C-alpha positions as CSV (number, residue, x, y, z in Angstrom):
1,M,64.5,155.5,97.5
2,P,64.7,158.1,100.3
3,H,68.0,159.7,101.1
4,S,68.1,157.9,104.4
5,Y,69.0,154.5,103.1
6,T,72.6,154.8,104.3
7,L,75.0,152.5,106.1
8,I,78.2,153.5,108.0
9,P,81.1,151.2,107.0
10,T,83.2,149.5,109.6
11,A,85.5,152.3,111.0
12,S,89.2,152.2,110.7
13,H,91.4,153.4,113.5
14,A,91.7,156.8,111.8
15,D,87.9,157.1,111.9
16,G,87.9,156.9,115.7
17,A,88.1,153.3,116.6
18,I,89.7,152.5,120.0
19,S,93.5,152.1,119.6
20,P,94.8,148.7,120.6
21,G,96.8,150.1,123.4
22,P,99.9,148.6,125.0
23,S,100.4,144.9,124.5
24,G,100.8,142.6,127.5
25,P,98.7,140.4,129.8
26,Q,95.3,141.6,130.6
27,D,93.2,141.1,133.8
28,S,91.3,138.0,132.9
29,H,88.3,139.0,135.0
30,H,87.6,142.6,134.0
31,V,87.3,144.6,130.8
32,P,89.8,147.5,131.4
33,T,88.2,150.7,132.4
34,E,90.1,152.6,129.8
35,V,88.4,150.5,127.1
36,L,85.0,151.5,128.4
37,L,86.1,155.2,128.7
38,A,87.2,155.1,125.0
39,A,83.9,153.5,124.0
40,A,82.0,156.3,125.7
41,A,84.2,158.9,124.1
42,L,83.2,157.3,120.7
43,G,79.5,157.8,121.6
44,W,78.6,154.3,122.9
45,T,76.2,153.9,125.8
46,P,75.7,150.9,128.0
47,N,72.6,149.9,126.2
48,D,74.5,150.0,122.9
49,L,77.2,147.7,124.3
50,R,74.5,145.3,125.6
51,H,73.0,145.2,122.2
52,L,76.4,144.5,120.6
53,L,77.6,142.0,123.2
54,G,74.4,140.4,124.4
55,K,74.3,138.6,127.7
56,R,78.0,139.2,128.2
57,A,77.3,142.9,129.0
58,C,74.6,143.0,131.6
59,H,76.3,145.2,134.2
60,F,79.3,147.5,134.2
61,P,81.6,148.3,137.0
62,S,80.5,151.4,139.0
63,E,83.9,152.9,139.0
64,A,84.0,152.9,135.2
65,C,80.6,154.6,135.0
66,S,81.7,157.3,137.6
67,Q,84.9,157.9,135.8
68,I,83.2,158.4,132.4
69,V,81.0,161.1,134.0
70,S,83.9,162.8,135.8
71,D,86.4,162.7,133.0
72,A,84.1,164.7,130.6
73,T,85.6,163.0,127.6
74,A,82.3,161.8,126.3
75,E,79.4,164.1,125.1
76,E,77.1,165.1,127.9
77,P,74.1,163.0,126.7
78,I,76.4,159.9,126.5
79,A,77.8,160.5,130.0
80,R,74.2,160.8,131.3
81,A,73.4,157.5,129.7
82,W,76.3,155.8,131.5
83,L,75.2,157.3,134.8
84,Q,71.6,156.0,134.3
85,Q,72.1,152.7,132.3
86,G,75.5,151.5,133.6
87,Q,74.3,150.0,136.8
88,R,71.9,147.1,136.3
89,T,71.2,144.1,138.5
90,G,72.8,141.0,137.0
91,E,76.1,139.6,136.1
92,E,79.0,142.0,135.6
93,I,80.8,142.2,132.3
94,T,83.5,140.0,133.9
95,R,84.0,136.5,132.7
96,P,87.2,134.6,133.4
97,V,86.7,132.6,130.2
98,G,86.9,134.3,126.8
99,I,87.3,137.9,128.1
100,Q,90.1,138.7,125.7
101,P,88.0,138.3,122.5
102,L,85.5,140.5,124.1
103,I,88.1,143.2,124.8
104,D,89.3,142.9,121.2
105,R,85.8,143.5,119.9
106,L,85.4,146.6,122.0
107,R,88.7,148.0,120.7
108,E,87.3,148.0,117.2
109,L,84.2,150.1,117.9
110,P,83.4,152.8,115.3
111,R,82.4,156.3,116.3
112,L,78.6,157.0,116.6
113,R,78.3,160.5,115.2
114,D,74.9,161.4,116.7
115,A,76.3,161.6,120.2
116,E,75.9,165.4,120.7
117,I,72.2,165.2,120.1
118,F,71.5,161.7,121.5
119,T,68.6,161.2,123.8
120,E,67.2,157.9,125.2
121,D,63.6,159.3,125.5
122,L,61.7,162.6,125.5
123,S,62.2,163.1,129.2
124,W,65.8,164.0,128.4
125,V,64.7,166.9,126.1
126,P,64.7,170.3,127.8
127,Q,61.2,171.9,127.9
128,R,60.7,174.6,125.4
129,T,58.3,177.5,125.5
130,P,56.2,177.4,122.3
131,P,54.4,180.4,120.8
132,E,50.9,179.1,121.7
133,T,51.9,178.1,125.2
134,R,48.5,177.2,126.6
135,S,46.9,175.4,123.7
136,Y,50.2,173.8,122.7
137,S,50.9,172.5,126.2
138,R,47.5,170.9,126.4
139,S,47.8,169.3,123.0
140,F,51.3,168.0,123.8
141,Q,50.1,166.4,127.0
142,R,47.3,164.7,125.2
143,I,49.7,163.4,122.6
144,E,52.0,162.1,125.3
145,K,49.2,160.2,127.1
146,L,48.0,158.7,123.8
147,L,51.5,157.5,122.9
148,C,52.2,156.1,126.4
149,K,49.0,154.2,126.2
150,A,49.8,152.9,122.7
151,E,53.2,151.8,123.9
152,S,51.8,149.8,126.8
153,S,49.0,148.2,124.8
154,T,49.3,144.5,123.9
155,F,46.8,144.8,121.0
156,E,48.2,146.0,117.7
157,A,44.9,147.4,116.5
158,E,44.4,149.5,119.7
159,S,48.1,150.6,119.7
160,L,48.0,151.9,116.1
161,A,44.6,153.6,116.6
162,L,46.0,155.5,119.6
163,V,49.1,156.5,117.5
164,A,46.7,157.7,114.8
165,K,44.8,159.9,117.2
166,A,48.2,161.3,118.4
167,Q,49.2,162.1,114.8
168,L,45.9,164.0,114.2
169,L,46.7,166.2,117.1
170,R,50.3,166.6,115.9
171,H,49.0,167.9,112.5
172,R,46.8,170.4,114.4
173,Y,49.6,172.0,116.4
174,L,52.3,171.6,113.8
175,S,51.3,175.0,112.3
176,Y,52.4,176.7,115.6
177,E,55.7,174.9,116.2
178,P,58.8,176.4,114.6
179,A,61.6,174.2,113.2
180,D,65.3,174.8,113.9
181,T,68.5,172.8,114.1
182,A,69.0,173.5,117.8
183,S,65.9,171.4,118.6
184,L,67.0,168.2,116.8
185,V,67.4,165.0,118.7
186,S,68.6,161.5,117.9
187,M,67.0,158.4,119.3
188,R,68.7,155.1,118.7
189,V,66.7,152.2,117.4
190,R,68.4,148.9,118.2
191,L,67.4,146.3,115.6
192,Q,67.6,142.6,116.5
193,A,68.9,140.0,114.1
194,P,68.0,138.4,111.8
195,W,67.0,140.6,108.7
196,I,68.6,143.8,110.2
197,K,68.9,145.5,106.8
198,H,65.3,144.8,106.0
199,Q,64.1,146.2,109.3
200,F,66.1,149.3,108.6
201,L,64.6,149.6,105.2
202,L,61.2,149.7,106.9
203,L,62.4,152.4,109.3
204,A,63.9,154.4,106.4
205,N,60.5,154.2,104.5
206,I,58.6,155.5,107.6
207,A,61.0,158.3,108.6
208,P,60.5,160.9,105.8
209,S,56.7,160.9,106.5
210,Y,57.5,162.0,110.0
211,S,60.1,164.6,108.9
212,C,62.9,162.4,110.2
213,S,66.1,161.0,108.7
214,T,67.8,157.8,109.7
215,V,71.2,156.2,109.4
216,L,72.3,152.6,110.1
217,M,75.4,153.3,112.1
218,T,76.6,149.7,112.8
219,R,76.2,146.3,111.2
220,S,75.0,145.0,114.6
221,G,71.8,147.0,114.0
222,I,72.2,150.3,115.9
223,A,70.3,152.9,113.8
224,C,69.8,156.6,114.7
225,L,66.5,158.4,114.1
226,I,67.1,162.1,113.8
227,G,64.5,164.8,113.8
228,H,62.5,167.0,116.1
229,P,61.5,165.4,119.4
230,E,57.8,164.8,118.8
231,D,58.4,163.6,115.2
232,V,61.1,161.2,116.3
233,E,58.9,159.7,119.1
234,H,55.9,159.3,116.8
235,C,58.1,157.7,114.1
236,R,59.7,155.3,116.6
237,R,56.4,154.1,118.0
238,L,54.9,153.5,114.6
239,F,58.0,151.6,113.4
240,S,57.8,149.4,116.5
241,S,54.2,148.5,115.7
242,L,54.8,147.9,112.0
243,N,58.0,145.9,112.6
244,R,56.0,143.5,114.7
245,Q,53.4,143.3,111.9
246,R,56.1,142.5,109.4
247,L,56.4,139.1,111.1
248,A,52.7,138.6,111.9
249,F,51.8,138.8,108.2
250,L,54.6,136.5,107.0
251,P,53.0,133.3,105.7
252,T,53.9,130.1,107.4
253,H,54.4,128.1,104.1
254,T,56.3,129.5,101.2
255,S,56.0,126.6,98.7
256,D,53.2,124.5,97.3
257,S,55.5,121.7,96.2
258,G,56.7,120.0,99.4
259,T,58.9,121.4,102.0
260,P,60.9,124.4,100.7
261,S,64.7,124.5,101.0
262,R,66.4,126.9,103.4
263,G,67.6,128.9,100.4
264,Q,64.0,129.2,99.1
265,V,62.7,130.3,102.4
266,A,65.4,133.0,102.8
267,A,64.8,134.2,99.2
268,Y,61.0,134.4,99.8
269,R,61.3,136.2,103.2
270,G,63.9,138.7,101.9
271,A,61.6,139.6,99.0
272,F,58.5,139.7,101.3
273,F,60.2,142.1,103.8
274,H,61.5,144.3,101.0
275,A,58.2,144.7,99.3
276,Y,56.4,145.2,102.6
277,A,58.7,148.0,103.6
278,E,58.6,149.8,100.2
279,R,54.8,149.7,100.0
280,I,54.4,151.0,103.6
281,G,56.6,153.9,102.6
282,T,54.5,154.6,99.5
283,L,51.3,154.5,101.4
284,L,52.6,157.0,103.9
285,S,54.2,159.4,101.4
286,S,51.0,159.5,99.3
287,R,49.1,161.3,102.1
288,Q,50.1,164.7,103.5
289,P,48.7,166.9,106.3
290,A,45.6,168.8,105.2
291,R,46.8,172.3,106.0
292,Q,49.2,173.9,103.6
293,R,51.2,175.5,106.4
294,A,51.5,172.2,108.2
295,R,52.8,170.6,105.0
296,R,55.4,173.4,104.6
297,L,56.6,173.0,108.1
298,A,56.8,169.2,107.8
299,S,58.9,169.6,104.7
300,Q,61.1,172.2,106.5
301,R,61.6,169.8,109.5
302,H,62.6,167.0,107.1
303,T,65.1,169.2,105.3
304,I,66.7,170.3,108.6
305,A,67.1,166.6,109.7
306,T,68.5,165.5,106.4
307,N,71.0,168.3,106.2
308,Y,72.2,167.4,109.7
309,V,72.8,163.8,108.5
310,F,74.7,165.0,105.5
311,A,76.9,167.3,107.6
312,K,77.7,164.8,110.4
313,F,77.8,161.4,108.7
314,H,80.6,160.9,106.2
315,R,81.7,157.8,104.3
316,T,78.2,156.5,104.0
317,R,76.9,154.3,101.3
318,A,73.5,153.2,100.1
319,L,72.1,149.8,101.0
320,G,71.6,147.4,98.2
321,F,68.7,144.9,97.9
322,H,68.5,142.3,95.2
323,H,65.4,140.0,95.4
324,R,64.3,137.6,92.6
325,D,61.5,135.7,94.4
326,S,58.4,137.2,92.6
327,Q,55.9,135.5,95.0
328,G,57.6,137.0,98.0
329,L,57.4,140.5,96.4
330,V,53.7,140.0,95.5
331,D,52.8,138.7,99.0
332,G,54.8,141.6,100.7
333,L,52.8,144.1,98.7
334,T,49.6,142.4,99.5
335,A,50.4,142.3,103.2
336,A,51.0,146.1,103.2
337,E,47.9,146.8,101.2
338,Q,45.5,144.6,103.1
339,S,46.9,144.8,106.6
340,N,45.0,146.6,109.4
341,F,47.5,149.4,109.0
342,R,45.7,150.6,105.9
343,P,42.4,151.6,107.6
344,E,44.3,153.2,110.4
345,L,46.4,155.1,107.9
346,A,43.3,157.1,106.8
347,A,42.8,158.3,110.4
348,L,46.5,158.7,110.8
349,L,46.8,161.2,108.0
350,G,43.4,162.7,108.0
351,T,42.0,161.2,104.8
352,P,38.6,159.5,104.4
353,Q,38.4,155.7,104.1
354,S,36.9,153.9,101.1
355,P,34.3,151.2,101.9
356,E,36.9,148.6,100.8
357,E,39.4,149.9,103.4
358,R,36.9,149.3,106.2
359,E,36.8,145.5,105.5
360,P,38.7,143.1,107.8
361,S,42.1,142.4,106.4
362,R,43.7,139.1,105.5
363,C,47.2,137.9,105.1
364,P,48.4,136.5,101.8
365,E,47.2,133.0,102.9
366,G,43.7,134.3,103.7
367,R,44.0,134.1,107.5
368,L,42.4,136.9,109.5
369,R,44.9,139.0,111.5
370,S,42.5,140.9,113.8
371,Q,45.3,141.8,116.3
372,S,48.0,142.7,113.7
373,A,47.1,146.4,113.2
């Protein structure tokens, strides 16, 4: 397994959780500003809190957002996020019923240790001057256009084909782009329940092929993807596509002998998702950029990202997966092998396709999945 299969345990107060503060009656209509200030100091952004709390955290008081920026207790990227993400139309994080349990949950937040290099998207990354300025700039602009078009496409096959073209361009200019720790960024991938660990397993299998490292920072599904800006963006987009396919290729029925029990369905799906993620990782890692210098730089980038993770994230542990449903494992492998991802993988990594790989793919039940690239 890649080194990136790690999980941060629930933080104790000594690890940076918000202290309970003085006891006494709380305002029943508002989350105290000091709680939000402490959350920001621990590296939490408004979008992270919305992911954790759901509909109870649509909007944050403007005075809290302004104070987070002015107090300078949070890292600069986190303060910027509060300035941009804090205000949103909708209901405030103010509910007269059940506000105290919400406050208690916010007081137990762990520290998110990627805060100093956090970025929400590439527009936050300062423009650098590469060695081959003119050709690099043109290539980067073409890649950005391809990725933006892929992100807006509603067809999986078209989206992955565009990402594949962007990856080919990436391999061409990779030989000119230096790697250093100063240019690392962290994008957060917010995984939605259910099957959070299995989604993270897929992300962790994709990340090394894009010279990235990843950590699951919270049990609610907030993962950080650490690497150089272009690598992180490409990896995030491909994960988004393959994570949708993970569900598209899941067979509707999991048993031939009547209606399966809930336990049988859960066992099958867990095995399916696990095998799918592992096989996707194997397919990606088996192909490398054609140029030797590009391969060397890709390896160097991955080493830099991994070393950063080891230096910043302590008290991590490996995720464990135990699946005994053999049919789910077989079907997951089949889905990864025969999905529309495989033909695109040849273009993605610059390797020729075999005649078999050009055939339309089918899911384990034999149904065509023409839009599940």
